[in-house]
C-alpha positions as CSV (number, residue, x, y, z in Angstrom):
1,M,30.8,28.6,-13.7
2,S,32.5,31.4,-15.8
3,E,35.5,33.5,-14.9
4,E,33.3,36.7,-15.7
5,D,30.6,35.9,-13.5
6,Y,30.9,37.6,-10.0
7,K,29.0,38.1,-6.6
8,L,27.3,41.3,-6.0
9,C,27.0,42.4,-2.2
10,P,23.4,43.2,-1.3
11,R,24.6,45.5,1.6
12,C,27.0,48.1,-0.5
13,N,26.7,47.0,-4.0
14,T,30.4,45.9,-4.3
15,K,31.5,43.9,-6.9
16,V,32.9,40.8,-5.4
17,P,35.3,37.9,-7.1
18,V,32.8,34.4,-6.9
19,Y,35.5,32.5,-4.7
20,M,35.3,35.4,-1.8
21,K,33.4,34.4,1.0
22,F,33.0,37.7,2.4
23,C,32.4,41.3,1.2
24,P,35.6,42.9,1.4
25,N,34.1,46.5,1.5
26,C,31.3,45.6,4.2
27,G,31.9,42.4,5.6
28,L,29.1,40.8,4.9
29,R,28.9,37.0,4.0
30,L,27.8,36.2,0.6
31,D,26.1,32.9,-0.8
32,D,25.7,31.6,-4.0
33,S,22.4,33.7,-4.5
34,T,24.4,36.7,-4.8
35,I,26.4,35.5,-7.9
36,V,25.3,37.5,-11.1
37,K,25.8,35.2,-14.2
38,K,27.7,36.2,-17.3
39,Q,24.4,36.2,-19.3
40,E,23.0,38.5,-16.8
41,V,25.6,41.2,-16.8
42,E,24.9,42.9,-20.0
43,T,21.1,43.3,-19.0
44,K,22.5,44.4,-15.3
45,K,25.0,47.3,-16.6
46,V,22.0,48.4,-18.4
47,Q,20.0,48.8,-15.5
48,D,22.8,50.0,-13.0
49,F,24.0,52.6,-15.7
50,K,19.9,54.0,-15.5
51,V,20.0,53.7,-11.6
52,F,23.4,55.5,-11.3
53,E,22.1,58.3,-13.7
54,Q,19.3,58.7,-11.4
55,K,21.0,59.0,-8.4
56,K,24.0,60.6,-9.7
57,E,26.3,57.5,-8.4
58,V,29.3,55.9,-9.5
59,P,29.9,52.1,-8.4
60,K,31.9,52.1,-5.1
61,P,35.8,51.2,-5.6
62,F,38.0,49.5,-3.0
63,E,39.1,52.9,-1.1
64,E,42.8,53.9,-1.1
65,K,44.3,53.7,2.3
66,N,48.1,53.7,3.0
67,N,51.2,51.7,3.0
68,E,50.5,50.1,6.3
69,W,47.7,47.8,4.8
70,P,48.3,44.1,5.5
71,S,49.0,42.1,2.3
72,K,48.0,39.0,4.1
73,C,45.0,38.7,6.5
74,P,46.7,38.8,10.3
75,N,43.9,36.1,11.1
76,C,44.1,33.6,8.1
77,G,46.9,34.4,6.2
78,F,45.0,35.1,3.1
79,E,46.1,37.5,0.2
80,I,43.7,40.8,0.3
81,K,44.0,44.0,-1.6
82,E,44.8,47.1,-0.1
83,G,41.6,49.3,1.1
84,E,39.7,45.7,1.5
85,K,37.7,46.4,4.9
86,Y,37.1,42.8,5.7
87,C,39.0,39.5,5.0
88,P,36.9,37.8,2.0
89,N,38.1,34.3,3.3
90,C,37.2,34.7,7.1
91,G,35.6,38.2,7.6
92,F,38.4,39.6,10.0
93,N,38.0,43.2,10.6
94,I,41.0,44.6,9.0
95,E,40.1,48.0,8.9
96,V,40.2,47.7,12.7
97,W,43.6,46.6,13.0
98,V,45.0,49.0,10.8
99,T,43.4,51.5,12.9
100,R,44.7,50.2,16.1
101,K,48.4,49.9,14.7
102,K,47.9,53.4,13.3
103,K,47.2,54.6,16.6
104,G,50.8,53.3,17.9
105,E,49.7,50.0,19.6
106,K,52.6,47.8,20.1
107,Q,50.8,44.4,19.2
108,T,50.2,44.1,15.6
109,T,48.8,40.2,15.7
110,V,45.3,39.1,16.3
111,S,46.3,39.3,19.9
112,Y,45.9,43.1,19.5
113,Y,42.2,42.5,20.8
114,T,43.7,42.1,24.2
115,T,45.2,45.9,24.3
116,P,43.0,47.9,26.8
117,K,40.7,50.4,25.4
118,K,38.1,53.1,25.9
119,F,35.2,52.1,27.5
120,F,32.8,53.4,25.2
121,S,34.9,52.4,21.8
122,F,32.3,49.9,20.8
123,E,34.4,48.7,17.9
124,G,32.5,45.3,18.2
125,Y,29.4,46.6,16.3
126,S,31.1,46.5,13.1
127,L,32.1,42.5,13.4
128,E,29.8,40.2,11.8
129,G,28.0,38.5,14.5
130,V,29.1,40.0,17.6
131,T,26.0,42.7,17.6
132,P,23.2,39.7,17.3
133,A,25.1,37.8,20.3
134,A,25.2,41.1,22.1
135,A,21.6,41.7,21.8
136,M,20.6,38.2,22.9
137,Y,22.6,38.7,26.0
138,L,20.8,42.2,26.7
139,I,17.3,40.5,25.7
140,W,18.1,37.3,28.3
141,A,19.3,39.6,31.1
142,F,16.1,42.0,31.0
143,W,14.0,38.2,31.0
144,N,16.0,37.4,34.2
145,L,15.3,40.9,35.7
146,L,11.8,40.2,35.3
147,M,11.7,37.1,36.9
148,A,13.6,38.7,39.9
149,V,10.7,40.7,40.3
150,L,7.9,38.2,40.4
151,V,9.8,35.7,42.2
152,S,10.6,38.5,45.2
153,N,6.7,39.8,45.0
154,N,5.7,36.2,45.1
155,L,4.1,36.2,41.8
156,T,5.3,33.0,40.8
157,V,7.9,30.5,42.3
158,L,11.0,28.7,40.6
159,L,10.5,24.9,41.5
160,L,14.1,23.7,42.3
161,P,15.8,21.2,44.6
162,P,17.4,22.2,47.8
163,P,19.3,24.4,48.4
164,F,18.0,26.3,45.2
165,D,14.5,26.4,46.7
166,N,15.8,29.2,48.9
167,H,13.6,32.6,48.1
168,S,16.1,34.8,48.6
169,L,18.7,32.5,47.0
170,Q,16.5,32.5,43.6
171,V,16.2,36.1,43.4
172,F,20.0,37.0,44.0
173,F,21.0,34.1,41.1
174,L,18.3,35.7,38.8
175,V,19.8,39.2,39.4
176,F,23.6,38.3,39.3
177,T,22.8,36.4,35.8
178,A,21.0,39.6,34.7
179,V,23.9,41.9,35.4
180,A,26.6,39.7,34.4
181,L,25.0,39.0,30.9
182,V,24.8,43.3,30.5
183,L,28.7,43.2,31.5
184,A,29.2,40.5,28.7
185,A,27.2,42.1,26.1
186,F,29.1,45.3,26.9
187,G,32.5,43.4,26.7
188,L,31.4,41.9,23.4
189,L,30.8,45.3,21.5
190,Q,34.5,46.6,23.0
191,V,35.9,43.1,21.6
192,N,37.2,42.7,25.5
193,P,38.5,38.7,25.6
194,I,37.9,38.7,29.4
195,L,34.4,39.6,29.5
196,Y,33.9,37.6,26.4
197,L,34.8,34.5,28.4
198,F,32.8,35.7,31.3
199,G,29.8,35.6,29.2
200,I,30.7,32.2,28.0
201,F,31.1,31.2,31.5
202,V,27.5,32.2,32.3
203,L,25.7,30.5,29.8
204,V,27.4,27.3,30.2
205,L,26.4,27.8,34.0
206,L,22.7,28.4,32.8
207,I,22.0,25.2,30.7
208,P,22.5,22.6,33.5
209,F,20.6,25.2,35.8
210,S,17.8,24.9,33.4
211,L,17.8,21.1,32.7
212,L,17.2,20.8,36.7
213,Q,14.2,23.4,36.5
214,L,13.2,21.3,33.6
215,S,13.9,17.7,35.2
216,F,12.3,18.8,38.7
217,S,9.4,20.3,37.6
218,L,8.0,17.4,35.6
219,N,8.2,15.8,39.1
220,S,6.3,18.4,40.7
221,P,2.7,18.3,41.4
222,A,0.6,21.3,39.9
223,N,-0.3,23.9,42.4
224,P,-2.4,26.9,41.9
225,S,-0.7,30.4,41.9
226,P,-1.8,33.9,40.8
227,T,-0.3,33.4,37.5
228,G,-1.5,29.4,36.8
229,T,0.2,26.5,37.9
230,H,4.0,26.8,39.3
231,Q,4.7,23.6,37.0
232,L,3.4,25.1,34.0
233,E,5.6,28.1,34.3
234,N,8.7,26.5,35.3
235,L,8.6,24.0,32.4
236,L,8.1,26.9,30.2
237,M,10.9,28.8,31.6
238,G,13.1,26.0,31.8
239,F,12.7,25.8,28.1
240,L,13.2,28.8,27.2
241,A,16.6,29.3,29.3
242,L,17.8,26.0,27.8
243,M,17.1,27.2,24.3
244,I,18.3,30.6,24.7
245,S,21.4,29.7,26.5
246,A,22.6,26.8,23.9
247,I,21.8,29.6,21.1
248,G,23.4,32.2,22.8
249,L,26.6,29.8,23.2
250,I,26.9,28.6,19.8
251,Q,26.7,32.3,18.4
252,T,29.3,33.2,21.2
253,L,31.6,30.5,19.6
254,R,31.2,31.2,16.3
255,I,33.1,35.1,16.9
256,R,35.7,33.7,19.0
257,K,38.4,34.8,16.4
258,Y,37.5,38.3,16.8
259,F,39.3,37.9,20.3
260,F,41.6,35.4,20.1
261,G,42.1,34.6,16.2
262,D,41.5,31.4,14.6
């Protein structure tokens, strides 16, 4: 691969060296599909010039910040340039790190994520992978609330062994899970390590619960109900719960560096 090749970020149009894994301007993960070959450079220059003339734009340079900008990533130690918002190697949000440091917060390493923040700061939205995880939490919370309403109105029944076959206990568990997932979603957006761990705890709890529902449903007779058969409903619910919980747990573990470092 030629030294003149480079990656072009599809989100912010920043030219990035080939060896970088993340765009230092917007934090987007880059792959080989974004590489611009040497022989394509001249053609692209002409096309870019026409686009810039039409839109009256110029290529986006890295913004000059201040002398507080770190020379190495606080998370992985990779050398970075002044003004790079995200670490090109691990995707760490350097801009948030510098912002908090300028506010006079005492912690200046990755542990600064434990610093208390205003409730509606929501800095996590700009961190790669955090927003999708929070969205999954909220969707699954809504699903559990819906199931709580159906169970409380006897429109469906959860097939579970004792003592989980208690109607009131099932409604309580569904509501508790929904509230817990909403809190965990807010915790992700606030980069709150305590609520981050709480979200992992809820997802880990749901996996064996889903397996228990699947196992018990397979050995239960199919009884008529207003919405079909309890057995079919529970098999579908158990499978969906297992899939969402497993995917959500994997995604949550992927973003742990933003809460405790890597």
